[in-house]
DRENPA-3360 file (N, C-alpha, C; in nm, 2 decimals, always signed):
BEGIN
1 = MFVKHMMI = +6.59/+2.56/-10.76/+6.50/+2.57/-10.87/+6.36/+2.57/-10.83 ~ +6.28/+2.64/-10.90/+6.14/+2.66/-10.86/+6.05/+2.56/-10.94 ~ +5.93/+2.54/-10.88/+5.83/+2.45/-10.95/+5.80/+2.49/-11.09 ~ +5.79/+2.62/-11.11/+5.75/+2.67/-11.25/+5.85/+2.63/-11.35 ~ +5.98/+2.60/-11.31/+6.08/+2.56/-11.41/+6.07/+2.41/-11.45 ~ +5.99/+2.33/-11.38/+5.97/+2.19/-11.42/+5.83/+2.16/-11.45 ~ +5.74/+2.26/-11.45/+5.60/+2.24/-11.47/+5.57/+2.20/-11.62 ~ +5.48/+2.10/-11.63/+5.43/+2.07/-11.77/+5.32/+2.17/-11.80;
9 = PKHESITA = +5.33/+2.26/-11.90/+5.23/+2.36/-11.92/+5.10/+2.31/-11.96 ~ +5.00/+2.39/-11.94/+4.86/+2.34/-11.96/+4.83/+2.29/-12.09 ~ +4.90/+2.34/-12.20/+4.87/+2.29/-12.33/+4.93/+2.16/-12.36 ~ +5.01/+2.11/-12.27/+5.07/+1.98/-12.28/+5.02/+1.88/-12.17 ~ +4.94/+1.93/-12.08/+4.88/+1.85/-11.97/+4.76/+1.77/-12.02 ~ +4.75/+1.66/-11.96/+4.63/+1.57/-11.98/+4.53/+1.61/-11.87 ~ +4.41/+1.66/-11.91/+4.31/+1.70/-11.81/+4.17/+1.65/-11.86 ~ +4.08/+1.66/-11.77/+3.94/+1.63/-11.80/+3.85/+1.74/-11.75;
17 = QADETLKA = +3.74/+1.76/-11.82/+3.64/+1.86/-11.78/+3.55/+1.80/-11.68 ~ +3.49/+1.89/-11.60/+3.41/+1.85/-11.48/+3.30/+1.75/-11.52 ~ +3.23/+1.77/-11.63/+3.12/+1.69/-11.67/+3.15/+1.57/-11.75 ~ +3.28/+1.54/-11.77/+3.31/+1.41/-11.84/+3.28/+1.29/-11.75 ~ +3.24/+1.18/-11.81/+3.21/+1.06/-11.73/+3.34/+1.00/-11.69 ~ +3.33/+0.92/-11.58/+3.45/+0.85/-11.53/+3.50/+0.75/-11.64 ~ +3.41/+0.70/-11.72/+3.45/+0.61/-11.83/+3.55/+0.68/-11.92 ~ +3.51/+0.81/-11.96/+3.60/+0.89/-12.05/+3.73/+0.92/-11.98;
25 = VLEKMEHH = +3.73/+0.95/-11.85/+3.85/+0.98/-11.77/+3.94/+0.86/-11.77 ~ +3.88/+0.74/-11.74/+3.97/+0.62/-11.73/+4.03/+0.59/-11.87 ~ +3.95/+0.61/-11.98/+4.00/+0.59/-12.11/+4.12/+0.68/-12.14 ~ +4.12/+0.80/-12.10/+4.23/+0.89/-12.11/+4.35/+0.84/-12.03 ~ +4.33/+0.80/-11.91/+4.44/+0.75/-11.83/+4.50/+0.63/-11.89 ~ +4.42/+0.54/-11.95/+4.47/+0.42/-12.01/+4.55/+0.46/-12.14 ~ +4.50/+0.55/-12.21/+4.56/+0.59/-12.34/+4.70/+0.65/-12.31 ~ +4.70/+0.74/-12.21/+4.83/+0.81/-12.18/+4.91/+0.75/-12.08;
33 = RIDGMPIL = +4.87/+0.63/-12.02/+4.94/+0.56/-11.92/+4.97/+0.64/-11.80 ~ +4.87/+0.71/-11.75/+4.89/+0.79/-11.63/+4.80/+0.74/-11.52 ~ +4.82/+0.79/-11.40/+4.74/+0.74/-11.28/+4.65/+0.85/-11.23 ~ +4.65/+0.97/-11.28/+4.56/+1.07/-11.24/+4.56/+1.19/-11.33 ~ +4.47/+1.28/-11.31/+4.46/+1.40/-11.39/+4.38/+1.51/-11.32 ~ +4.42/+1.64/-11.35/+4.34/+1.75/-11.30/+4.20/+1.75/-11.36 ~ +4.10/+1.79/-11.28/+3.97/+1.81/-11.33/+3.94/+1.96/-11.34 ~ +3.89/+2.01/-11.45/+3.87/+2.15/-11.47/+3.73/+2.18/-11.50;
41 = DGEQYLGV = +3.69/+2.30/-11.47/+3.56/+2.36/-11.51/+3.59/+2.48/-11.60 ~ +3.60/+2.45/-11.73/+3.66/+2.55/-11.82/+3.81/+2.56/-11.79 ~ +3.86/+2.67/-11.73/+4.00/+2.68/-11.69/+4.02/+2.68/-11.54 ~ +3.91/+2.66/-11.47/+3.92/+2.66/-11.32/+3.95/+2.52/-11.27 ~ +4.05/+2.52/-11.18/+4.09/+2.39/-11.12/+3.99/+2.35/-11.01 ~ +3.94/+2.22/-11.03/+3.84/+2.17/-10.93/+3.90/+2.06/-10.84 ~ +4.01/+2.00/-10.88/+4.06/+1.89/-10.80/+4.13/+1.79/-10.89 ~ +4.16/+1.67/-10.84/+4.23/+1.57/-10.91/+4.15/+1.44/-10.90;
49 = VTRYRIYE = +4.14/+1.37/-11.01/+4.08/+1.23/-11.00/+4.20/+1.13/-11.03 ~ +4.21/+1.03/-10.95/+4.31/+0.93/-10.97/+4.24/+0.79/-10.99 ~ +4.31/+0.70/-11.04/+4.26/+0.56/-11.05/+4.20/+0.51/-10.92 ~ +4.28/+0.53/-10.82/+4.24/+0.48/-10.68/+4.11/+0.55/-10.64 ~ +4.10/+0.68/-10.67/+3.98/+0.75/-10.63/+3.85/+0.69/-10.71 ~ +3.87/+0.65/-10.83/+3.76/+0.59/-10.91/+3.73/+0.46/-10.85 ~ +3.83/+0.37/-10.83/+3.80/+0.24/-10.77/+3.74/+0.25/-10.64 ~ +3.78/+0.34/-10.55/+3.72/+0.36/-10.42/+3.58/+0.41/-10.43;
57 = GFFHSNQS = +3.55/+0.50/-10.53/+3.41/+0.54/-10.55/+3.32/+0.43/-10.59 ~ +3.37/+0.35/-10.68/+3.29/+0.23/-10.73/+3.26/+0.14/-10.62 ~ +3.36/+0.11/-10.53/+3.35/+0.02/-10.42/+3.23/+0.06/-10.33 ~ +3.21/+0.19/-10.31/+3.11/+0.24/-10.22/+2.98/+0.28/-10.29 ~ +2.97/+0.25/-10.42/+2.86/+0.31/-10.50/+2.73/+0.22/-10.50 ~ +2.75/+0.09/-10.48/+2.64/-0.01/-10.49/+2.58/-0.01/-10.63 ~ +2.67/+0.02/-10.73/+2.63/+0.02/-10.87/+2.71/-0.09/-10.94 ~ +2.66/-0.12/-11.06/+2.75/-0.21/-11.14/+2.86/-0.12/-11.20;
65 = KNEFLTTT = +2.97/-0.19/-11.24/+3.08/-0.12/-11.29/+3.05/-0.02/-11.40 ~ +2.97/-0.08/-11.50/+2.94/+0.00/-11.62/+2.85/+0.12/-11.58 ~ +2.75/+0.10/-11.49/+2.66/+0.20/-11.45/+2.74/+0.31/-11.38 ~ +2.83/+0.28/-11.29/+2.90/+0.37/-11.22/+2.99/+0.46/-11.31 ~ +3.06/+0.39/-11.40/+3.15/+0.47/-11.49/+3.08/+0.55/-11.59 ~ +2.96/+0.51/-11.63/+2.89/+0.59/-11.74/+2.80/+0.69/-11.69 ~ +2.76/+0.69/-11.56/+2.67/+0.79/-11.51/+2.73/+0.88/-11.41 ~ +2.85/+0.85/-11.36/+2.92/+0.94/-11.27/+3.02/+1.03/-11.34;
73 = VARTIAAH = +3.01/+1.16/-11.31/+3.09/+1.26/-11.38/+3.21/+1.29/-11.29 ~ +3.32/+1.35/-11.35/+3.44/+1.37/-11.28/+3.43/+1.46/-11.16 ~ +3.35/+1.57/-11.17/+3.34/+1.67/-11.06/+3.30/+1.60/-10.93 ~ +3.22/+1.50/-10.94/+3.16/+1.44/-10.82/+3.26/+1.37/-10.73 ~ +3.37/+1.32/-10.79/+3.47/+1.25/-10.71/+3.61/+1.32/-10.71 ~ +3.61/+1.44/-10.77/+3.74/+1.51/-10.77/+3.78/+1.54/-10.63 ~ +3.91/+1.52/-10.59/+3.96/+1.54/-10.46/+4.07/+1.63/-10.46 ~ +4.12/+1.66/-10.34/+4.24/+1.75/-10.32/+4.22/+1.89/-10.38;
81 = QEKFLVGD = +4.10/+1.94/-10.36/+4.07/+2.07/-10.42/+4.17/+2.18/-10.37 ~ +4.21/+2.17/-10.25/+4.30/+2.27/-10.19/+4.45/+2.23/-10.19 ~ +4.48/+2.12/-10.26/+4.61/+2.07/-10.27/+4.67/+2.11/-10.41 ~ +4.73/+2.22/-10.42/+4.78/+2.27/-10.55/+4.91/+2.35/-10.52 ~ +4.98/+2.39/-10.63/+5.10/+2.47/-10.63/+5.07/+2.60/-10.70 ~ +5.16/+2.70/-10.67/+5.14/+2.83/-10.74/+5.26/+2.86/-10.82 ~ +5.37/+2.78/-10.82/+5.48/+2.79/-10.91/+5.61/+2.84/-10.85 ~ +5.60/+2.91/-10.74/+5.72/+2.97/-10.68/+5.77/+2.88/-10.56;
89 = ELFEKTML = +5.72/+2.76/-10.55/+5.77/+2.67/-10.45/+5.91/+2.61/-10.49 ~ +5.99/+2.58/-10.40/+6.12/+2.51/-10.44/+6.09/+2.36/-10.47 ~ +6.16/+2.31/-10.57/+6.12/+2.18/-10.61/+6.15/+2.07/-10.51 ~ +6.25/+2.09/-10.42/+6.28/+1.99/-10.32/+6.17/+1.98/-10.22 ~ +6.10/+2.09/-10.19/+5.98/+2.09/-10.10/+5.87/+2.01/-10.17 ~ +5.86/+2.03/-10.30/+5.75/+1.97/-10.37/+5.76/+1.82/-10.37 ~ +5.88/+1.76/-10.35/+5.90/+1.62/-10.34/+5.82/+1.57/-10.22 ~ +5.82/+1.64/-10.11/+5.75/+1.60/-10.00/+5.60/+1.61/-10.02;
97 = DLKDFPLM = +5.55/+1.71/-10.09/+5.41/+1.73/-10.12/+5.36/+1.61/-10.21 ~ +5.45/+1.56/-10.30/+5.41/+1.46/-10.40/+5.43/+1.32/-10.35 ~ +5.47/+1.31/-10.22/+5.49/+1.18/-10.16/+5.37/+1.09/-10.18 ~ +5.25/+1.14/-10.16/+5.13/+1.06/-10.16/+5.04/+1.09/-10.28 ~ +5.09/+1.17/-10.38/+5.01/+1.21/-10.50/+5.09/+1.18/-10.62 ~ +5.03/+1.14/-10.73/+5.10/+1.12/-10.86/+5.13/+1.25/-10.93 ~ +5.05/+1.35/-10.89/+5.07/+1.48/-10.96/+5.01/+1.59/-10.87 ~ +5.05/+1.71/-10.90/+4.98/+1.83/-10.84/+4.96/+1.94/-10.95;
105 = AVVDENRK = +4.85/+2.00/-10.94/+4.82/+2.11/-11.03/+4.89/+2.24/-10.99 ~ +4.92/+2.32/-11.09/+4.98/+2.45/-11.07/+4.87/+2.55/-11.11 ~ +4.83/+2.65/-11.03/+4.73/+2.74/-11.06/+4.77/+2.88/-11.04 ~ +4.70/+2.98/-11.09/+4.73/+3.12/-11.06/+4.65/+3.17/-10.95 ~ +4.66/+3.30/-10.92/+4.59/+3.36/-10.80/+4.44/+3.34/-10.81 ~ +4.38/+3.32/-10.93/+4.24/+3.30/-10.95/+4.20/+3.15/-10.96 ~ +4.29/+3.06/-10.93/+4.27/+2.92/-10.94/+4.26/+2.87/-11.08 ~ +4.30/+2.95/-11.18/+4.30/+2.91/-11.32/+4.42/+2.81/-11.34;
113 = FQGIVTRA = +4.39/+2.70/-11.40/+4.49/+2.60/-11.43/+4.60/+2.65/-11.51 ~ +4.73/+2.62/-11.47/+4.85/+2.66/-11.54/+4.93/+2.54/-11.59 ~ +4.92/+2.43/-11.53/+5.00/+2.31/-11.57/+5.00/+2.21/-11.45 ~ +5.09/+2.12/-11.46/+5.10/+2.01/-11.36/+5.25/+1.99/-11.33 ~ +5.28/+1.94/-11.21/+5.41/+1.88/-11.18/+5.38/+1.74/-11.13 ~ +5.45/+1.64/-11.19/+5.43/+1.50/-11.15/+5.54/+1.45/-11.06 ~ +5.51/+1.34/-10.99/+5.61/+1.28/-10.90/+5.73/+1.24/-10.99 ~ +5.71/+1.18/-11.11/+5.81/+1.13/-11.19/+5.91/+1.25/-11.23;
121 = DVLSFFES = +5.85/+1.37/-11.26/+5.93/+1.48/-11.30/+6.03/+1.52/-11.19 ~ +5.97/+1.53/-11.06/+6.05/+1.57/-10.95/+6.16/+1.47/-10.92 ~ +6.13/+1.34/-10.93/+6.23/+1.23/-10.92/+6.34/+1.25/-11.02 ~ +6.30/+1.28/-11.14/+6.40/+1.30/-11.25/+6.49/+1.42/-11.22 ~ +6.44/+1.52/-11.16/+6.53/+1.64/-11.12/+6.63/+1.59/-11.01 ~ +6.58/+1.51/-10.92/+6.67/+1.47/-10.81/+6.78/+1.38/-10.87 ~ +6.74/+1.29/-10.97/+6.84/+1.21/-11.03/+6.94/+1.29/-11.11 ~ +6.90/+1.40/-11.17/+6.99/+1.49/-11.24/+7.09/+1.55/-11.14;
129 = AFGVHRPG = +7.03/+1.59/-11.02/+7.11/+1.66/-10.92/+7.22/+1.57/-10.87 ~ +7.19/+1.44/-10.86/+7.29/+1.34/-10.82/+7.38/+1.28/-10.93 ~ +7.35/+1.33/-11.06/+7.43/+1.28/-11.17/+7.41/+1.13/-11.19 ~ +7.29/+1.08/-11.17/+7.27/+0.93/-11.17/+7.30/+0.87/-11.31 ~ +7.27/+0.94/-11.41/+7.28/+0.88/-11.55/+7.41/+0.91/-11.62 ~ +7.51/+0.97/-11.54/+7.64/+1.00/-11.60/+7.74/+0.91/-11.53 ~ +7.82/+0.84/-11.61/+7.93/+0.76/-11.54/+8.03/+0.85/-11.48 ~ +8.09/+0.80/-11.37/+8.19/+0.87/-11.30/+8.24/+0.80/-11.17;
137 = VRIAFTSV = +8.30/+0.87/-11.08/+8.34/+0.81/-10.96/+8.28/+0.89/-10.84 ~ +8.21/+0.82/-10.75/+8.14/+0.88/-10.64/+8.23/+0.87/-10.52 ~ +8.26/+0.99/-10.46/+8.34/+0.99/-10.34/+8.25/+1.04/-10.22 ~ +8.24/+0.96/-10.12/+8.16/+1.00/-10.00/+8.26/+1.03/-9.89 ~ +8.25/+1.15/-9.82/+8.34/+1.18/-9.72/+8.27/+1.28/-9.62 ~ +8.34/+1.30/-9.51/+8.28/+1.39/-9.40/+8.38/+1.50/-9.39 ~ +8.33/+1.61/-9.34/+8.41/+1.73/-9.31/+8.36/+1.80/-9.18 ~ +8.46/+1.85/-9.11/+8.42/+1.93/-8.99/+8.34/+2.05/-9.04;
145 = ETEGRIAR = +8.23/+2.09/-8.98/+8.15/+2.20/-9.03/+8.21/+2.33/-8.99 ~ +8.29/+2.39/-9.07/+8.35/+2.52/-9.05/+8.33/+2.61/-9.17 ~ +8.34/+2.73/-9.15/+8.32/+2.83/-9.26/+8.42/+2.81/-9.37 ~ +8.38/+2.80/-9.49/+8.47/+2.80/-9.61/+8.51/+2.66/-9.65 ~ +8.45/+2.55/-9.59/+8.49/+2.42/-9.62/+8.45/+2.38/-9.77 ~ +8.33/+2.42/-9.81/+8.29/+2.38/-9.94/+8.37/+2.46/-10.04 ~ +8.41/+2.59/-10.01/+8.49/+2.67/-10.10/+8.63/+2.60/-10.11 ~ +8.68/+2.55/-10.00/+8.81/+2.48/-10.00/+8.81/+2.36/-10.08;
153 = LSEIAHQF = +8.70/+2.28/-10.07/+8.68/+2.16/-10.15/+8.68/+2.20/-10.30 ~ +8.61/+2.31/-10.34/+8.61/+2.35/-10.48/+8.75/+2.39/-10.53 ~ +8.82/+2.45/-10.44/+8.96/+2.49/-10.48/+9.05/+2.37/-10.51 ~ +9.04/+2.27/-10.42/+9.12/+2.15/-10.44/+9.07/+2.08/-10.57 ~ +8.94/+2.07/-10.60/+8.89/+2.01/-10.72/+8.95/+2.09/-10.84 ~ +8.95/+2.22/-10.84/+9.00/+2.30/-10.95/+9.15/+2.28/-10.96 ~ +9.22/+2.27/-10.85/+9.36/+2.24/-10.86/+9.40/+2.12/-10.94 ~ +9.32/+2.01/-10.92/+9.34/+1.89/-10.99/+9.26/+1.87/-11.11;
161 = HEHIISLV = +9.20/+1.98/-11.16/+9.12/+1.98/-11.28/+9.01/+1.87/-11.28 ~ +8.95/+1.85/-11.17/+8.84/+1.76/-11.16/+8.71/+1.82/-11.22 ~ +8.64/+1.74/-11.30/+8.51/+1.78/-11.35/+8.41/+1.73/-11.26 ~ +8.34/+1.82/-11.18/+8.24/+1.77/-11.08/+8.11/+1.76/-11.15 ~ +8.06/+1.63/-11.15/+7.93/+1.60/-11.20/+7.81/+1.64/-11.11 ~ +7.83/+1.61/-10.98/+7.73/+1.65/-10.88/+7.80/+1.67/-10.75 ~ +7.74/+1.75/-10.66/+7.79/+1.77/-10.52/+7.67/+1.79/-10.43 ~ +7.66/+1.70/-10.34/+7.54/+1.70/-10.25/+7.59/+1.69/-10.11;
169 = TFDETDKL = +7.53/+1.77/-10.02/+7.57/+1.77/-9.88/+7.45/+1.73/-9.79 ~ +7.48/+1.66/-9.68/+7.38/+1.62/-9.59/+7.40/+1.67/-9.45 ~ +7.32/+1.64/-9.35/+7.33/+1.68/-9.21/+7.34/+1.83/-9.20 ~ +7.24/+1.90/-9.26/+7.25/+2.04/-9.25/+7.22/+2.09/-9.11 ~ +7.16/+2.00/-9.03/+7.13/+2.05/-8.89/+7.24/+2.01/-8.79 ~ +7.35/+1.94/-8.84/+7.46/+1.90/-8.75/+7.56/+2.02/-8.75 ~ +7.59/+2.07/-8.63/+7.68/+2.18/-8.61/+7.82/+2.14/-8.62 ~ +7.85/+2.01/-8.62/+7.99/+1.97/-8.61/+8.05/+1.90/-8.74;
177 = VRRIVMKI = +7.97/+1.81/-8.79/+8.02/+1.73/-8.91/+7.91/+1.73/-9.02 ~ +7.96/+1.74/-9.14/+7.87/+1.73/-9.26/+7.92/+1.62/-9.35 ~ +7.83/+1.54/-9.40/+7.86/+1.44/-9.50/+7.84/+1.50/-9.63 ~ +7.93/+1.47/-9.72/+7.94/+1.52/-9.86/+7.95/+1.40/-9.96 ~ +7.88/+1.41/-10.06/+7.89/+1.31/-10.17/+7.92/+1.39/-10.30 ~ +8.04/+1.36/-10.36/+8.08/+1.43/-10.48/+8.10/+1.32/-10.59 ~ +8.04/+1.35/-10.71/+8.06/+1.26/-10.82/+8.15/+1.34/-10.92 ~ +8.26/+1.28/-10.96/+8.35/+1.34/-11.06/+8.37/+1.25/-11.18;
185 = EKNDNIDK = +8.42/+1.30/-11.29/+8.45/+1.22/-11.40/+8.58/+1.14/-11.37 ~ +8.58/+1.01/-11.42/+8.69/+0.93/-11.39/+8.82/+0.98/-11.47 ~ +8.93/+0.98/-11.40/+9.06/+1.02/-11.46/+9.17/+0.96/-11.38 ~ +9.29/+1.00/-11.42/+9.41/+0.94/-11.36/+9.46/+1.02/-11.23 ~ +9.39/+1.13/-11.20/+9.43/+1.21/-11.08/+9.36/+1.17/-10.96 ~ +9.26/+1.08/-10.96/+9.18/+1.05/-10.85/+9.25/+1.02/-10.72 ~ +9.35/+0.93/-10.73/+9.43/+0.90/-10.60/+9.49/+1.02/-10.54 ~ +9.56/+1.10/-10.63/+9.62/+1.22/-10.58/+9.52/+1.32/-10.52;
193 = FVKKLEDH = +9.40/+1.33/-10.59/+9.30/+1.42/-10.54/+9.24/+1.38/-10.41 ~ +9.22/+1.25/-10.39/+9.17/+1.20/-10.26/+9.28/+1.22/-10.15 ~ +9.40/+1.20/-10.18/+9.51/+1.22/-10.09/+9.51/+1.37/-10.04 ~ +9.49/+1.46/-10.14/+9.49/+1.60/-10.10/+9.37/+1.63/-10.01 ~ +9.25/+1.57/-10.04/+9.14/+1.59/-9.96/+9.17/+1.55/-9.81 ~ +9.23/+1.43/-9.80/+9.26/+1.38/-9.67/+9.36/+1.47/-9.59 ~ +9.46/+1.52/-9.67/+9.56/+1.62/-9.61/+9.49/+1.74/-9.56 ~ +9.37/+1.78/-9.61/+9.30/+1.90/-9.57/+9.19/+1.87/-9.47;
201 = GFRILSIQ = +9.19/+1.75/-9.42/+9.09/+1.72/-9.31/+8.96/+1.65/-9.35 ~ +8.95/+1.62/-9.48/+8.83/+1.56/-9.53/+8.85/+1.41/-9.51 ~ +8.75/+1.34/-9.44/+8.77/+1.20/-9.41/+8.69/+1.12/-9.51 ~ +8.76/+1.04/-9.59/+8.70/+0.96/-9.69/+8.62/+0.84/-9.64 ~ +8.50/+0.83/-9.68/+8.41/+0.71/-9.63/+8.41/+0.60/-9.74 ~ +8.40/+0.64/-9.87/+8.39/+0.54/-9.97/+8.43/+0.60/-10.11 ~ +8.48/+0.52/-10.19/+8.51/+0.56/-10.33/+8.45/+0.46/-10.42 ~ +8.36/+0.49/-10.51/+8.30/+0.39/-10.60/+8.28/+0.44/-10.74;
209 = EV = +8.32/+0.36/-10.83/+8.30/+0.39/-10.97/+8.16/+0.35/-11.01 ~ +8.08/+0.45/-11.06/+7.94/+0.42/-11.09/+7.91/+0.47/-11.23;
% end
């Protein structure tokens, strides 16, 4: 899945214009309960202002809190001007980009603001990929890394009419063994299904109802 499929579009994004005071920016953050927002000059992306950035700026300003917030405008402390997305990145890579940022702006080829992707949105997609919010049975197992193993796993699941909620594999760099975590709906076939997996060389590590 690409970033553009999880992007909050610009008409739904909370932003501030370059000449708004930090007092106004903080009020928006408080009202919307967010930790940062893109700063724009019209439609042009200038960077991001975060709560931390504002607090850091005040600490080094030698001004009173009120003076700093009412006389400093957003453009002067906007940061990460070159830290943005263009929409065609894979969302799992974006998770790494958002490790240290609450959000990232999405821009077009002319740096016109298109929307944002937040850390919370990316985490929500990962939760969906793992089926976190759906009850079921999670089976963790290993498999020798040979061609067709995932296809064989799917065939066995189909044979036992298992409804797969999620399927995630790890150790993509290991040439011999791959760990697999499958979440399926709870049913009366699980013991037989697991036995079939073992018969075909899948080594079960754990079975947990979640």
